[in-house]
Structures are given as structure tokens and as C-alpha cells.
C-alpha positions as CSV (number, residue, x, y, z in Angstrom):
1,X,30.6,-60.2,-13.3
2,X,29.0,-63.3,-12.0
3,X,28.6,-64.6,-8.3
4,X,31.1,-67.7,-9.6
5,X,33.5,-66.0,-11.7
6,X,36.5,-63.2,-11.0
7,X,36.2,-61.5,-14.4
8,X,37.9,-58.3,-13.9
9,X,39.3,-58.5,-10.7
10,X,42.9,-57.9,-9.5
11,X,45.0,-60.1,-7.3
12,X,48.5,-60.4,-5.7
13,X,49.2,-63.9,-4.3
14,X,52.5,-64.2,-2.3
15,X,54.5,-67.1,-3.2
16,X,53.0,-67.6,-6.1
17,X,55.5,-69.2,-8.2
18,X,54.6,-73.0,-7.3
19,X,53.0,-75.0,-5.2
20,X,49.8,-73.9,-3.9
21,X,50.7,-71.0,-4.7
22,X,50.6,-71.0,-8.2
23,X,47.9,-73.2,-7.8
24,X,45.6,-70.2,-6.4
25,X,47.4,-68.1,-9.7
26,X,46.3,-70.3,-12.3
27,X,42.6,-70.6,-10.5
28,X,42.5,-66.9,-10.4
29,X,43.2,-66.5,-13.8
30,X,41.0,-69.1,-14.9
31,X,38.4,-67.1,-13.4
32,X,39.3,-63.8,-15.4
33,X,41.2,-62.1,-12.4
34,X,44.8,-60.5,-13.5
35,X,46.9,-61.7,-10.8
36,X,50.6,-60.1,-9.7
37,X,52.8,-63.0,-8.7
38,X,55.0,-62.6,-6.0
39,X,58.4,-64.7,-5.4
40,X,62.5,-63.7,-5.2
41,X,63.3,-65.1,-8.1
42,X,63.0,-63.3,-10.9
43,X,64.4,-65.3,-13.7
44,X,61.5,-68.1,-12.9
45,X,58.9,-65.7,-12.4
46,X,59.5,-64.2,-15.7
47,X,59.2,-67.6,-17.8
48,X,56.3,-68.5,-15.6
49,X,54.5,-65.5,-16.3
50,X,55.2,-66.4,-20.3
51,X,53.7,-69.3,-20.0
52,X,50.9,-68.5,-18.0
53,X,49.9,-65.4,-20.3
54,X,50.2,-68.1,-23.6
55,X,47.7,-70.5,-21.0
56,X,44.8,-68.1,-20.2
57,X,43.6,-64.9,-21.4
58,X,43.6,-63.3,-18.2
59,X,47.1,-61.4,-17.8
60,X,49.7,-62.6,-15.3
61,X,52.8,-59.9,-14.0
62,X,55.3,-60.1,-11.5
63,X,57.6,-58.6,-9.0
64,X,60.7,-60.3,-7.1
65,X,60.8,-59.4,-3.6
66,X,61.5,-60.8,-0.1
67,X,57.6,-60.4,1.7
68,X,59.3,-61.3,5.1
69,X,60.7,-57.7,5.6
70,X,58.5,-54.8,5.5
71,X,60.7,-53.5,2.6
72,X,59.9,-56.2,0.3
73,X,56.1,-56.0,1.3
74,X,56.3,-51.9,0.1
75,X,57.9,-52.8,-3.2
76,X,55.1,-55.3,-3.6
77,X,52.4,-52.6,-3.5
78,X,54.3,-50.1,-5.2
79,X,54.3,-52.7,-8.6
80,X,50.4,-53.2,-7.9
81,X,50.2,-49.1,-8.1
82,X,52.3,-49.1,-11.2
83,X,49.6,-51.7,-12.7
84,X,46.4,-51.1,-11.4
85,X,46.5,-47.8,-9.7
86,X,45.0,-47.8,-6.2
87,X,42.7,-50.7,-6.4
88,X,43.3,-54.3,-4.9
89,X,40.7,-57.0,-5.2
90,X,42.5,-60.4,-3.6
91,X,45.5,-60.3,-1.6
92,X,46.6,-64.1,-0.8
93,X,49.1,-64.4,1.7
94,X,50.6,-67.8,1.0
95,X,54.3,-67.2,1.0
96,X,56.1,-69.9,3.8
97,X,58.7,-72.1,5.0
98,X,59.2,-74.9,7.3
99,X,62.6,-75.8,9.3
100,X,61.0,-78.9,10.7
101,X,63.0,-79.8,14.0
102,X,62.3,-80.4,17.3
103,X,62.4,-77.7,19.6
104,X,65.8,-78.2,21.1
105,X,67.5,-79.0,17.4
106,X,65.8,-75.7,15.8
107,X,68.3,-73.0,15.6
108,X,67.5,-69.6,16.4
109,X,67.7,-68.2,13.0
110,X,65.6,-70.9,11.5
111,X,63.1,-70.2,13.7
112,X,63.4,-66.4,13.3
113,X,63.6,-67.1,9.5
114,X,60.0,-69.0,9.8
115,X,58.8,-66.4,12.1
116,X,59.4,-63.5,9.5
117,X,58.5,-65.4,6.4
118,X,54.9,-66.9,7.6
119,X,54.0,-64.9,10.0
120,X,55.4,-61.1,9.7
121,X,54.6,-61.2,5.9
122,X,51.3,-61.8,5.9
123,X,50.8,-59.0,8.7
124,X,52.7,-56.4,7.2
125,X,51.3,-57.3,3.4
126,X,47.8,-56.9,5.2
127,X,49.2,-53.6,6.6
128,X,50.7,-52.3,3.2
129,X,47.8,-53.6,1.1
130,X,45.2,-52.0,3.4
131,X,44.6,-48.5,1.4
132,X,44.1,-50.6,-2.0
133,X,42.1,-53.1,-0.8
134,X,39.9,-50.3,0.9
135,X,39.5,-49.0,-2.8
136,X,38.2,-52.0,-3.6
137,X,34.1,-52.6,-3.9
138,X,34.1,-56.3,-2.7
139,X,38.2,-56.9,-1.1
140,X,39.0,-59.9,0.3
141,X,41.9,-61.3,1.9
142,X,42.6,-65.2,2.1
143,X,45.9,-66.2,4.5
144,X,47.5,-69.8,3.7
145,X,47.9,-71.4,7.1
146,X,48.1,-74.8,7.5
147,X,46.6,-77.9,9.7
148,X,49.6,-77.9,11.8
149,X,48.4,-74.3,13.0
150,X,45.2,-75.7,14.3
151,X,46.2,-79.2,15.8
152,X,49.5,-80.7,16.9
153,X,51.2,-82.7,14.5
154,X,53.3,-84.0,17.5
155,X,56.5,-82.2,15.6
156,X,57.6,-78.9,14.0
157,X,56.8,-76.9,16.7
158,X,58.0,-72.9,15.3
159,X,56.0,-74.3,12.4
160,X,53.0,-74.6,14.0
161,X,52.8,-71.7,16.4
162,X,53.6,-69.4,12.9
163,X,50.6,-71.0,11.2
164,X,48.9,-70.8,14.5
165,X,49.2,-67.1,14.6
166,X,47.9,-66.6,11.0
167,X,44.9,-69.0,11.7
168,X,44.0,-66.0,14.7
169,X,45.1,-62.9,12.9
170,X,42.8,-63.9,10.0
171,X,39.9,-64.1,12.9
172,X,40.7,-60.8,14.2
173,X,41.7,-58.9,11.5
174,X,37.9,-60.0,9.7
175,X,36.7,-58.2,12.7
176,X,38.7,-55.2,12.4
177,X,38.2,-54.3,8.9
178,X,34.8,-55.5,8.7
179,X,33.7,-51.7,8.5
180,X,35.9,-51.8,5.8
181,X,33.5,-54.4,3.9
182,X,36.9,-56.2,3.8
183,X,36.2,-60.2,3.8
184,X,39.2,-62.3,5.7
185,X,39.5,-65.9,5.8
186,X,41.8,-68.5,5.9
187,X,42.7,-71.5,4.9
188,X,44.4,-74.6,6.3
189,X,45.9,-77.1,4.1
190,X,47.0,-80.6,4.7
191,X,49.9,-82.4,3.1
192,X,49.8,-81.8,-0.5
193,X,52.3,-82.8,-3.0
194,X,54.5,-79.5,-3.2
195,X,58.2,-78.5,-3.1
196,X,57.8,-77.6,0.1
197,X,56.3,-81.0,1.3
198,X,58.7,-82.5,-0.4
199,X,61.8,-80.8,1.1
200,X,59.8,-81.2,4.9
201,X,59.6,-85.2,4.8
202,X,62.8,-85.7,2.9
203,X,64.5,-87.4,5.6
204,X,61.4,-89.4,6.6
205,X,59.6,-90.5,3.1
206,X,57.4,-93.3,4.6
207,X,55.3,-90.3,6.3
208,X,53.4,-90.3,3.0
209,X,51.9,-93.7,3.3
210,X,51.1,-92.6,7.2
211,X,49.5,-89.8,6.1
212,X,47.4,-91.0,3.3
213,X,46.1,-93.7,5.9
214,X,45.8,-91.2,8.4
215,X,42.9,-89.3,6.0
216,X,39.9,-90.0,5.9
217,X,39.9,-89.3,1.9
218,X,43.0,-91.6,2.2
219,X,45.0,-89.0,0.0
220,X,47.3,-86.5,-0.2
221,X,45.7,-82.9,-1.1
222,X,46.9,-81.8,-4.4
223,X,47.4,-77.9,-5.0
224,X,44.6,-77.5,-7.2
225,X,42.3,-78.7,-3.8
226,X,43.6,-75.1,-1.9
227,X,43.4,-73.4,-4.9
228,X,39.7,-73.9,-5.3
229,X,39.0,-73.2,-1.5
230,X,40.8,-69.9,-1.9
231,X,39.3,-68.8,-5.5
232,X,35.7,-69.6,-4.0
233,X,36.3,-67.8,-0.7
234,X,37.5,-64.5,-3.1
235,X,34.2,-65.0,-5.6
236,X,31.0,-62.9,-5.2
237,X,29.2,-66.0,-4.0
238,X,31.0,-65.9,-0.6
239,X,30.4,-62.6,-0.1
240,X,28.9,-62.9,3.5
241,X,31.7,-65.1,4.7
242,X,34.6,-63.8,6.7
243,X,36.5,-64.5,9.8
244,X,36.8,-68.4,8.9
245,X,39.6,-71.0,9.3
246,X,39.0,-73.6,6.6
247,X,40.6,-77.0,6.6
248,X,41.5,-78.2,3.4
249,X,43.0,-81.8,4.5
250,X,40.5,-84.4,3.5
251,X,38.5,-84.9,6.5
252,X,41.6,-85.2,8.9
253,X,40.8,-82.5,11.3
254,X,37.4,-83.6,12.0
255,X,38.3,-86.8,13.4
256,X,40.4,-85.5,15.6
257,X,43.6,-85.6,14.4
258,X,46.3,-84.8,17.0
259,X,49.5,-86.2,14.9
260,X,52.0,-89.2,15.8
261,X,53.1,-87.2,19.3
262,X,56.7,-88.9,18.9
263,X,58.4,-90.7,21.3
264,X,61.5,-88.3,22.7
265,X,64.4,-90.0,22.2
266,X,66.9,-91.4,25.0
267,X,68.9,-88.2,24.9
268,X,66.1,-85.9,25.2
269,X,65.1,-87.7,28.4
270,X,67.9,-86.9,30.4
């Protein structure tokens, strides 16, 4: 294996059936890594793996599991053990959800769902995968946070909280696991063309134009932008990079973006 490929490596990607997760999966496969894709829809996963295995030489497999629950994380690890034995080289915690709303409009169920899906899943996947990662000669974890976790976007407080937790967890875990030789980094994408974005802005389609105007590079992100950054962080060429929170945002965070802090409605002022 060279410095700029992942030949022979094995990876788990949660939320890997679409969007940013699928972009990571395809980067890994193209670079020679075998991938276990985690999602909750078995029928979609089976068809996806058939398509990917017809396109790339490295093998893709799947497991349907809800990693917002610890027992779901355990099921993923059990599948990995049956496929690869006791070794895991790469873990990408990507699964996420965004029920975007003001604090006073966010239902408890939606809040707890974001905490479990975005934050708890990453923690418990890391915990469950630790023995497999320790058995690797070059283990790497990448957590997918968001620019919303490092800059205020003016709304979506619950989502921002969970993504900020992922970013800080990555820094703390990088130090805790350094003695094991496990590198831990975090990637913070800005808005990219994904199903999650479409759902989040469905009531405000004009937001895309505002986003492009606010972004120094003048465009939305593409899933492949994030996939490329994640793949690099897992390569031998990145062997001395750990504990980093990397914005993949077209320069947005660098210019001090603080988001459109929305003027409270008249009802909110009362």
C-alpha cells in the first residue's frame, strides 16, 4: 500500500447509503478499501452494494442497523467480525438527522432523536469498535460534524449542539486514544447537495442562493468534496494528523461567518 491509497484496508461507514456517507464509501472503494455500509433500509442497501460491486474492484457489503442505539452498534461490530475477523482500519461516523426548528418549536422527541442519532451513535460506535481498531496497524476514525457545530447558523440549535459535541469528542478522543495509535479527526461540511439538505430547507428554497452568496468559493459543496477530505485523513500520507476539526466549507468559517441571526417573530418577543 502506498502513501496515497487504501489498498487492503477495511472500513465501516454509518449512514453510508446516500449523501456524504455514500461519497465516503465510493472514495474508499476507489482507493482499494473494502467497506461495510451501515443504514436502516435493507432493501436499499442490497441494491446499492450490487451496483457498487459492479463498479469498483474492492468489495462493499452492508448491514441494516440503528446505530442511535447501542445494540445497533453491537450488531454492526458483530457483522464486521464475521467479515474481517478482529480488525478494523477505518471508522467513519456519518449518520445524522436534522429537524431544523427554533428552540421553542422543537419537540422533545425531535431533540432526543437528534442527540441519539448525531451524537450518541458516534460515541457508542467508537466504544464498540475500539478492540477492532486497536488490532489495526494504522487505525483512523473520522467523525462527520458540520459547520453548524463550529459556527452559529442562527437557527437549528439542537442540531448545532449535537454537531459541536461531535467536534469536541473528536479532539478529546484523539488525545485519549493516541497511546493506542488511533488517529481521530473531524470533518465539518457546509451545505452540500444531499437528501438531508433538501429536507432541511424544503420550506425555504431561497436559502441556497443566500448560501452561495455567503460562501467565498461561491457555490454549494458537493458530497465528493467531503468524501475526498475524509479519505485523505485515513491515508498513510495523513499519519501525523490527529485531533483536527477540518471545515470543508468553501472558506465560510475562515471569513468569520456567523449565520443569518433571524430577528425573533413578534410572538417570540412577547
